[in-house]
C-alpha positions in Angstrom: -38.1 -3.6 -51.0 -40.6 -3.3 -48.7 -41.2 0.4 -47.2 -44.0 -0.5 -44.8 -41.4 -1.2 -42.1 -41.2 1.7 -39.5 -38.1 3.4 -39.4 -35.5 2.7 -36.6 -34.9 4.6 -33.7 -31.4 6.1 -32.1 -32.4 4.2 -28.9 -32.4 0.7 -31.3 -29.4 1.5 -32.8 -27.7 1.6 -29.9 -29.5 -1.6 -28.9 -28.7 -3.7 -31.5 -25.7 -6.7 -32.0 -23.5 -3.8 -32.7 -24.7 -1.3 -30.8 -24.2 -2.8 -27.3 -20.8 -3.4 -28.0 -20.2 -0.2 -29.2 -21.8 1.4 -26.0 -19.0 -1.0 -24.0 -16.3 0.1 -26.1 -17.1 3.9 -25.4 -17.2 3.5 -21.9 -14.1 1.8 -21.6 -12.5 4.2 -23.7 -13.7 7.1 -21.5 -12.6 5.3 -18.4 -9.4 4.9 -20.3 -8.8 9.0 -20.9 -10.0 9.6 -17.5 -7.2 7.6 -16.2 -4.8 8.8 -18.8 -5.8 12.3 -17.3 -5.4 11.3 -13.3 -2.0 9.8 -14.1 -0.7 13.2 -16.1 -1.8 15.3 -13.3 -0.2 13.3 -11.0 3.1 13.6 -13.0 3.3 17.3 -13.0 2.5 17.3 -9.4 5.0 15.3 -8.5 6.4 17.0 -5.9 3.0 16.4 -3.8 2.4 13.0 -5.0 5.5 11.0 -4.7 5.8 12.6 -0.7 2.7 11.7 0.5 2.8 8.0 -1.7 6.1 7.5 0.4 4.8 8.7 3.8 1.6 6.4 3.1 3.9 3.4 2.8 5.8 3.9 6.0 2.9 5.2 7.9 1.5 1.3 7.0 4.4 -0.1 7.9 4.8 1.9 11.2 1.3 1.9 12.2 1.4 -1.2 14.6 3.8 0.1 16.5 1.8 3.2 17.4 -0.8 0.7 18.2 1.2 -1.2 20.6 2.1 2.2 22.1 -2.0 3.6 22.1 -2.6 -0.1 23.9 0.0 0.1 26.8 -2.0 3.9 27.5 0.4 6.0 25.7 -1.1 9.2 24.7 -2.0 9.4 20.6 0.9 12.3 20.2 3.8 11.0 22.4 3.1 7.6 20.7 3.4 8.9 17.5 6.3 11.2 18.3 8.1 8.5 20.0 7.4 6.1 16.4 8.2 8.6 14.1 11.8 9.6 16.3 12.8 6.1 16.8 12.5 5.7 13.1 14.3 8.6 12.2 17.3 8.0 14.2 17.4 4.3 12.8 17.5 5.9 9.6 20.5 9.0 10.6 22.4 5.4 11.8 22.3 3.4 9.0 23.2 6.8 6.8 26.1 7.5 9.2 27.6 4.1 9.1 27.8 3.7 5.2 29.0 7.2 5.1 31.7 6.6 7.7 33.0 3.3 5.6 32.8 5.1 2.4 34.9 7.5 3.2 37.1 5.0 4.9 37.3 2.4 1.9 37.3 5.4 -0.9 40.9 6.2 -1.0 41.5 2.1 -1.4 38.8 1.9 -4.1 40.4 4.9 -6.3 43.6 3.4 -6.2 42.5 -0.2 -7.1 40.3 1.3 -10.1 43.1 3.3 -11.5 45.4 0.1 -11.3 42.2 -1.9 -12.9 41.6 0.6 -15.6 45.7 0.4 -16.6 45.8 -3.0 -17.0 42.3 -3.0 -18.8 44.0 -0.3 -21.6 47.2 -2.6 -21.6 44.9 -5.4 -22.1 43.4 -3.5 -25.2 46.6 -2.3 -26.9 48.5 -5.5 -26.1 46.2 -8.1 -26.6 44.3 -9.9 -29.6 41.7 -6.6 -30.2 44.5 -4.4 -31.9 43.6 -1.2 -30.4 46.0 1.5 -31.0 46.8 4.2 -28.0 46.0 6.9 -30.1 42.5 5.7 -30.2 42.3 4.9 -26.6 43.4 8.5 -26.6 40.8 10.2 -28.8 37.8 8.4 -27.0 39.2 9.8 -23.7 39.5 13.0 -25.1 36.1 12.7 -26.7 34.5 11.9 -23.3 36.2 14.8 -21.6 34.8 16.9 -24.6 31.4 15.5 -23.7 31.4 16.1 -20.5 32.5 20.1 -20.5 29.8 20.7 -23.0 26.6 23.0 -22.2 24.4 19.8 -22.3 26.5 18.6 -19.2 27.0 21.8 -17.4 22.7 22.3 -17.6 22.4 18.9 -16.6 24.1 19.5 -13.5 21.9 22.4 -13.0 18.6 20.4 -13.2 20.3 18.6 -10.8 20.4 20.9 -8.0 17.6 21.8 -8.5 16.5 18.0 -8.2 18.2 17.9 -5.1 16.4 21.0 -3.5 13.3 19.5 -4.5 14.2 16.4 -2.7 14.8 18.0 0.3 11.6 19.4 0.3 9.6 16.7 -0.5 11.6 15.2 2.1 10.3 17.6 5.0 7.0 17.3 3.2 7.1 13.5 3.3 7.8 13.7 7.1 5.2 16.0 8.2 2.5 13.9 6.2 3.7 10.8 7.8 3.3 12.4 11.4 -0.1 13.2 10.7 -0.7 9.8 9.0 0.4 7.8 12.1 -1.3 10.1 14.4 -5.0 10.9 12.6 -5.0 8.4 9.6 -7.7 6.5 10.4 -9.7 9.2 11.4 -8.7 11.1 8.2 -10.1 8.2 5.8 -13.3 7.9 8.3 -14.2 11.7 7.4 -13.4 11.1 3.6 -15.8 8.4 3.2 -18.9 10.2 5.7 -20.7 11.0 2.6 -20.9 7.3 1.3 -24.0 5.3 2.3 -24.2 3.2 6.0 -23.5 -0.2 4.4 -21.0 1.3 1.7 -19.2 3.1 4.4 -18.8 -0.4 6.0 -17.2 -1.8 2.7 -15.0 1.0 2.7 -13.8 0.8 6.0 -13.0 -3.2 5.1 -11.0 -2.3 2.1 -9.0 0.9 3.8 -8.2 -1.8 6.7 -7.2 -4.4 4.5 -5.0 -2.1 1.9 -3.2 -1.0 5.1 -2.9 -4.8 6.3 -1.4 -5.7 2.7 0.7 -2.7 2.3 2.2 -2.4 5.9 2.9 -6.7 5.5 4.6 -5.9 2.0 7.2 -3.4 3.7 7.8 -5.2 6.6 8.7 -8.2 5.3 10.4 -7.0 2.3 12.3 -4.6 5.0 13.6 -8.7 6.9 14.3 -10.2 3.7 16.5 -7.2 2.4 17.8 -6.6 5.5 18.8 -10.9 5.6 20.1 -10.6 2.0 22.2 -7.4 3.0 23.8 -9.2 6.0 24.6 -12.2 4.2 25.7 -11.0 1.0 27.8 -7.8 3.3 29.6 -10.6 5.4 30.5 -12.4 2.4 32.4 -9.2 0.9 34.0 -8.5 4.0 35.5 -12.5 4.0 36.5 -11.9 0.2 37.9 -8.5 1.0 36.0 -6.5 -0.7 36.8 -2.5 -0.1 33.6 -0.8 0.4 31.5 -3.8 1.8 29.0 -1.8 4.1 27.9 0.7 1.3 27.6 -2.5 -0.8 25.3 -3.9 1.6 23.2 -0.6 1.8 22.7 -1.0 -1.8 21.5 -4.7 -1.5 19.2 -3.7 1.3 17.8 -0.9 -0.7 17.6 -3.0 -4.2 15.4 -5.7 -2.5 12.8 -3.3 -2.5 12.8 -3.7 -6.2 11.5 -6.8 -6.9 12.6 -9.1 -9.8 15.5 -6.7 -11.0 16.5 -4.8 -7.7 18.7 -7.9 -6.5 20.2 -8.4 -9.8 21.7 -5.1 -10.3 22.6 -4.7 -6.5 25.0 -8.0 -7.4 26.3 -7.0 -10.4 27.4 -3.3 -8.8 29.3 -5.7 -6.3 30.4 -8.4 -8.5 32.2 -4.9 -10.4 33.9 -3.5 -7.7 35.0 -7.0 -6.4 36.5 -7.0 -10.3 37.9 -4.1 -10.4 39.5 -4.0 -6.6 40.4 -7.8 -6.3 40.4 -9.3 -9.9 38.1 -12.0 -11.6 38.4 -14.9 -9.0 37.1 -12.6 -6.6 34.3 -11.3 -8.6 33.3 -15.2 -9.5 33.0 -15.5 -5.7 30.8 -12.7 -4.9 28.6 -13.8 -7.6 28.3 -17.2 -6.3 27.8 -15.4 -3.0 24.8 -13.2 -4.5 23.0 -16.3 -6.1 23.4 -18.5 -3.5 21.9 -15.5 -1.0 19.0 -14.9 -3.8 18.4 -18.9 -4.1 18.1 -18.5 -0.5 15.6 -15.6 -0.2 13.0 -17.0 -3.3 13.0 -20.8 -2.2 13.3 -20.4 2.1 12.8 -16.7 3.3 10.3 -14.8 1.2 7.8 -17.3 1.0 7.8 -17.6 5.0 7.8 -14.1 5.6 6.0 -12.6 3.0 3.3 -14.9 3.1 0.3 -14.4 0.5 1.3 -10.4 0.9 2.1 -10.0 -2.9 0.1 -12.4 -4.6 0.9 -10.9 -8.0 1.7 -13.1 -11.2 5.3 -12.5 -12.1 4.4 -10.5 -15.6 2.2 -8.2 -13.6 5.0 -7.5 -11.1 7.3 -6.5 -14.0 4.7 -4.8 -15.8 4.1 -2.5 -13.0 7.8 -2.0 -12.3 8.5 -0.8 -16.0 5.2 1.5 -15.9 6.6 3.1 -12.2 9.9 3.1 -14.1 8.3 5.3 -16.7 5.9 7.4 -15.2 8.5 8.5 -11.9 11.9 6.9 -12.5 13.7 5.0 -9.6 10.7 6.4 -6.9 8.2 5.1 -9.3 10.1 1.6 -9.5 10.2 1.4 -5.6 6.4 2.5 -5.0 4.9 0.4 -8.2 4.5 -3.0 -7.2 3.3 -2.4 -3.0 0.6 -0.1 -4.8 -0.2 -2.2 -7.3 -0.5 -5.2 -4.8 -2.5 -2.9 -2.8 -5.0 -1.8 -5.4 -5.8 -5.7 -6.4 -5.9 -6.5 -2.5 -8.8 -3.4 -2.3 -10.6 -4.6 -5.7 -10.9 -7.9 -4.1 -12.0 -7.1 -0.7 -14.3 -4.5 -2.5 -15.7 -7.9 -4.6 -16.0 -9.9 -1.2 -17.7 -7.1 0.9 -20.5 -6.9 -2.2 -24.4 -8.5 -1.6 -24.2 -11.9 -3.4 -25.7 -10.2 -6.7 -23.4 -7.5 -7.1 -20.1 -9.2 -7.0 -18.3 -9.1 -10.4 -16.8 -12.6 -9.4 -19.0 -15.1 -7.5 -17.8 -16.7 -4.1 -17.2 -20.5 -4.6 -19.7 -22.7 -2.7 -18.7 -24.8 -0.1 -18.1 -27.9 -2.0 -15.9 -25.9 -4.4 -13.8 -23.7 -1.8 -11.2 -26.3 -1.0 -10.1 -26.4 -4.1 -10.7 -22.5 -4.8 -8.2 -22.1 -2.1 -5.7 -24.9 -3.1 -6.0 -23.1 -6.5 -5.0 -19.5 -4.7 -2.4 -21.2 -3.0 -0.8 -22.9 -6.5 -0.3 -25.9 -4.2 -3.4 -27.8 -5.1 -4.0 -29.7 -8.4 -4.4 -28.6 -11.5 -8.1 -27.7 -13.0 -9.3 -30.1 -16.0 
């Protein structure tokens, strides 16, 4: 053993073959811990964070209207109020129409559902399942006991508290939306003031691209959702399914949740048709929903959305799962557009960086054609 070799210093230990990966792993773990702390803080402040995020999404979609009014000579305050009040009036009109239809059709739905449950009980007791009426009564009594338990009552109290928080969040979101429509660009410019001039220009480009993607996603999804709701609603009316207008509203809202929203809305419509109109009507409704979804996926969505939502379906599914776990239905609604904006912002930041600082190098002129074809998914496969 040679004792004459010099002892290794701490710096040398961190720079050998094992030390360099260890440093990188420690950096990754530190970033993950920081991200976890940020997510935890955001979930604790959901009453503030969720209204602000929703207001940002809606503001990105309504900003072009404010810009049009400003270019026509309207003052900023008047253009903002006109846009905001128009949006609120349209929302109130839709809610009023849905509520009116729900009130008119609800008695019929209750009667038809009662008859459907009676027919289901007769099938269960007289059919091949061999279930006795006493067993059905026992299950019914257990359900009644569960509904009258202390846990359900405490859940109702929590539900009332959540309703109050929802109203407070709605008011806060409207206020935030107003200021974002009026002074959104000024506020963003103020936030990036401490940055250097070159970095500030890049940040402005990233902000403009993020607003463009977010607004395009919401406007495109709203158009696709409206077309789905109209076609499915008309189909439900032709079949004679009650609550056609409320179900069309559910279809409209479900379209904002990619992959699973349309499926759940169609399943609800088919279930109502099954209870009220029988299995033949339910199969017709299923066929209508499938046909409309195929029309949306093959024709409407590619034309309307373009490349706004350039995310792999696995990324969309992962974002939906994470958003649902963190914030429930609101998280499912916001997860995909926020993920699309984050990806667009990262690409824009990389594209505007100096060549030596880019994480992903830009393609050369000779490769630009094949690069764009690969990005759009329409080019030949690479070797």
